[in-house]
C-alpha positions in Angstrom: 129.0 80.3 103.3 129.1 84.3 102.2 126.5 85.9 100.2 124.8 82.6 100.0 122.3 82.7 103.3 120.4 79.5 103.7 116.9 80.9 104.3 115.6 84.1 103.2 115.7 86.9 105.7 112.6 89.8 104.6 112.6 93.0 107.1 110.1 95.8 106.6 111.5 99.7 108.2 108.8 101.8 108.0 108.0 104.9 109.3 108.4 108.5 110.2 110.7 111.0 108.9 114.2 111.5 111.7 112.6 108.5 113.4 116.2 106.3 113.2 115.0 103.8 110.1 118.6 104.4 108.3 120.7 104.4 112.0 118.7 101.2 112.6 119.8 99.5 108.8 123.0 101.0 108.7 123.6 99.5 112.4 122.4 95.9 110.9 124.1 96.3 108.2 127.9 96.4 110.1 126.1 93.5 111.6 125.5 91.2 109.2 127.8 92.6 106.3 130.5 89.5 107.3 127.3 87.4 106.9 125.7 88.2 103.9 125.9 90.8 101.2 124.0 94.1 101.9 122.8 95.8 98.6 122.1 99.6 100.4 121.3 102.3 97.6 118.4 105.4 97.3 116.2 105.8 95.6 115.9 109.0 95.8 119.1 109.9 94.5 118.2 106.7 91.8 114.5 107.9 90.6 112.0 111.1 90.8 109.9 111.0 94.2 107.3 112.6 92.4 106.9 110.9 89.6 107.7 107.4 91.2 106.1 104.1 90.1 106.4 100.4 91.0 107.9 99.4 87.3 110.5 102.1 87.5 111.5 100.4 91.4 111.4 96.7 90.4 113.6 98.2 87.1 116.0 99.8 89.1 116.0 97.2 92.3 116.8 94.5 89.7 119.4 96.8 87.8 121.4 96.9 91.5 120.6 93.5 92.1 122.3 92.4 89.1 125.4 94.3 89.6 126.0 92.5 93.0 125.5 89.6 90.9 128.3 90.2 88.6 130.8 91.6 91.7 130.0 88.5 93.7 129.9 86.2 90.1 126.5 84.8 91.6 125.1 81.9 89.7 121.7 82.8 89.1 118.2 80.5 88.5 117.9 80.1 85.1 113.9 80.7 85.1 113.8 83.4 87.1 116.1 84.8 85.0 114.3 84.1 81.9 110.7 85.3 83.8 112.5 88.7 84.5 113.5 89.2 81.0 110.3 87.7 79.2 108.5 90.3 82.1 110.6 92.9 80.7 109.4 93.0 77.1 105.9 93.2 78.1 103.7 96.0 77.0 103.7 96.9 81.3 107.7 98.5 81.1 107.4 100.5 77.7 
């Protein structure tokens, strides 16, 4: 079923600037776009790369994921959503 993969697919692309990471990711995106939902955004366009921290990275990633959830009308696990909401209210986020 489109957008609801049965398994988990995780890949890390790393390397020096100009080695072809974005090129490979764009090819991969074109190859799987009919089977999976692809979330593609630039951290550099969303956050200040000089002062980035893991909390900001997590928050922007969650914002982008929630946009996808809304766009595709995806049901979320209520316990997972509750955990995210509770974490977002902690002192770590302030």
